[in-house]
C-alpha positions in Angstrom: -30.9 84.9 -7.1 -30.3 81.2 -7.0 -27.3 79.2 -5.9 -26.0 76.2 -7.9 -23.4 73.5 -7.0 -21.2 72.9 -9.9 -19.4 69.5 -10.2 -17.3 67.8 -12.9 -17.9 64.3 -14.2 -15.1 63.4 -16.6 -14.7 66.5 -18.7 -18.3 67.6 -18.3 -19.5 70.2 -15.9 -23.0 70.1 -14.6 -24.9 72.2 -12.0 -27.6 71.3 -9.4 -29.8 73.8 -7.5 -28.3 74.0 -4.0 -31.8 73.4 -2.6 -31.7 69.8 -3.8 -28.2 69.1 -2.3 -28.1 67.3 1.0 -24.4 66.7 1.4 -21.2 65.7 -0.5 -19.4 62.6 0.8 -16.3 60.7 -0.1 -16.7 57.7 -2.3 -15.5 54.9 0.0 -16.9 52.2 -2.3 -20.2 51.6 -4.0 -21.7 48.2 -3.4 -23.2 46.6 -6.4 -26.6 44.8 -6.0 -27.1 41.5 -7.8 -29.9 41.7 -10.4 -30.3 45.4 -10.0 -31.5 47.6 -12.9 -28.8 49.1 -15.2 -29.6 52.6 -14.1 -28.5 51.8 -10.5 -24.8 51.6 -10.0 -25.1 50.4 -6.5 -25.6 51.6 -2.9 -23.6 53.3 -0.2 -24.2 53.7 3.5 -24.6 57.2 4.8 -25.5 57.9 8.5 -27.2 54.5 8.9 -29.2 54.9 5.7 -28.9 53.0 2.5 -28.5 55.5 -0.4 -28.8 54.4 -4.1 -26.1 55.7 -6.4 -27.3 56.3 -10.0 -25.4 55.2 -13.1 -24.1 58.4 -14.7 -23.9 56.9 -18.2 -27.6 56.1 -18.2 -29.2 58.8 -16.0 -27.0 61.7 -17.0 -26.3 60.4 -20.5 -22.5 60.8 -20.0 -20.0 58.4 -21.4 -17.9 56.4 -19.0 -14.5 58.0 -19.1 -13.0 55.5 -16.7 -12.0 58.4 -14.3 -12.1 57.9 -10.6 -15.3 59.2 -9.1 -14.0 60.4 -5.8 -17.1 62.0 -4.3 -20.8 61.4 -4.2 -23.3 64.2 -4.3 -26.3 63.3 -2.2 -29.5 64.9 -3.5 -32.9 65.0 -1.8 -35.9 64.5 -4.1 -39.1 66.4 -3.5 -40.6 63.4 -1.8 -37.6 63.2 0.6 -35.9 60.3 -1.2 -32.1 60.5 -1.0 -30.1 59.6 -4.1 -26.3 59.7 -4.9 -24.5 60.8 -8.0 -20.8 60.0 -8.1 -18.5 62.7 -9.6 -14.8 63.6 -10.0 -14.4 67.1 -8.8 -16.3 69.8 -6.9 -16.0 73.1 -8.8 -17.9 75.4 -6.4 -21.0 77.3 -5.9 -22.2 79.9 -8.4 -24.7 82.6 -7.5 -26.8 83.3 -10.6 -29.3 86.1 -11.0 -31.2 84.2 -13.7 -31.0 80.9 -15.6 -31.4 80.6 -19.4 -34.0 78.3 -20.9 -32.9 76.4 -24.0 -35.4 73.9 -25.4 -36.9 73.5 -21.9 -33.4 72.6 -20.5 -32.0 75.1 -17.9 -28.5 76.3 -18.2 -26.3 78.8 -16.4 -23.8 81.1 -18.0 -20.5 81.8 -16.4 -17.8 84.1 -17.8 -16.7 81.6 -20.5 -19.0 78.7 -20.6 -22.6 77.4 -20.4 -23.3 74.7 -17.9 -26.4 72.5 -17.9 -28.6 72.5 -14.8 -29.8 69.1 -13.7 -33.1 68.8 -11.8 -32.6 65.8 -9.5 -36.4 65.3 -9.4 -36.3 64.5 -13.2 -33.6 61.9 -13.0 -35.9 59.0 -11.9 -39.3 57.8 -13.1 -42.0 57.0 -10.6 -41.5 53.3 -10.8 -37.7 53.8 -10.2 -38.4 55.8 -7.1 -40.7 53.0 -5.8 -37.9 50.5 -6.5 -35.4 52.6 -4.5 -37.8 52.8 -1.6 -37.8 49.0 -1.3 -34.0 48.8 -0.9 
């Protein structure tokens, strides 16, 4: 059995394996960095650490719906790097016995919908992780 955190970005629901989730924090403002790559929305401060926040439109391939992103999901990558994903609404935790594989993409089925599972480790390329470590 696996546990997944389900969040909503605009009208889209997505899930993350709970093992990759470090914490959920309020979005008190994302600071843009001059000359930063387009995939990086900016940075936040979390417990004396600088955490990069990814651009949802580029990294999650979701259109900008101009909604207020009120929370930031902090994910820990397998190498220990912390990244942020801003989102609108926390839906909850789903306990799933199995996940379905569709064209190598994982999904979970709830009573009335299919929700894609995002692996945080697959959001960044190696050179992007190296860039983040220099911030």
